[in-house]
Phi, psi and omega in degrees: 000137181247155177289135181281352181263306183250351177084005180289149179284134183252142174289164183293131178084006181289138179264336180224157177274132179283346181273307184252352179079009181279156174293149181295340179259004183285147176238162178305332180287320182283341180280354178290120183269134176292150179293115183285350183284144179292155180291139180254021180247131179252127180274123181253121180285144179292149179287147177290137179284130179264138178284138182259125179255122180271134179246124181294142179260122181268123180280133180251125181295137180256123179262119181271133176276156178299135183258126176277134180272115180287152177267122182253124177274153181297134181290148178264123181283127177248123180296132180251123180255116180266133178284146180296134180255125179278132179288138179295146180293139180296139179263121180295136179276135179252128179291139179296142180290132180294145179292140181295133180287141179295134181264136179279145178276150179268125176240143180245129180250113178259113185269156178292343179276356178107345180283150174232122184242134173261126185239132177244339184228231181256161180190171177236143179237136178172182179291319175216073186295140181214122179287163176290161183303324181261011184255144178230127177233163183273332185211145175245122183251112181264127182259131177274092183245101182292330179282354178057032176279336179273133179287165181300307173245089190273318191218144174245143178222162179188194181228149175216114182054042177079006178249146183272138177224156177229157178214125179289133183263050180055048181287165181286324184247003172079178182225136180235134178252126176244096179282155178298131178055041179214163180285142179296143182238127173272126186285135172279129184304138178082000182249140182271139179232132176286138183235113177284161178298144182092356180279159176246124180250115182265125177243096185060235181276352180252172179201168171218153177257130180269128179230000000 
């Protein structure tokens, strides 16, 4: 039996593909992920048409009274002397101060394979991580997994308001977060989870500690 997504050969009874991490029953149609971003289009309903009622205008005859013509005497010119007006001094314009840009926090990922990665932005973790054609990440973290338990693009990570988050990329063996003094959480694929410092994130047979 072969994988319907990448064509790799699957062992008997396999539930996921070890190459692309897809389900053994997944098809190219079912792997299409809906756009998680909210719609930026607002539907505006048309205004109701108001009926116009015409009212006839009755003309009223206007009777003009005799107008007396006033006698206007020639105006006497009075010289007007204007005092000099001083122009106000120009006020220098000050440019508005730019708003401070948000600074990203530095996180350190210590992997079970011995690597230590410093992360400031977004990234992908896997055996051979590769972003989507329209996707942009800051770093690609390749894991040396001889057992091939880690998928090619297993995990996505990033920051939100100075906090670290991870999201499982529909991996074959899943992702588990073990926060300090908390119950372990298995990540739902495609959903972001906040990870505090000191947590252990298990990616199949490998893991990393967030510091």
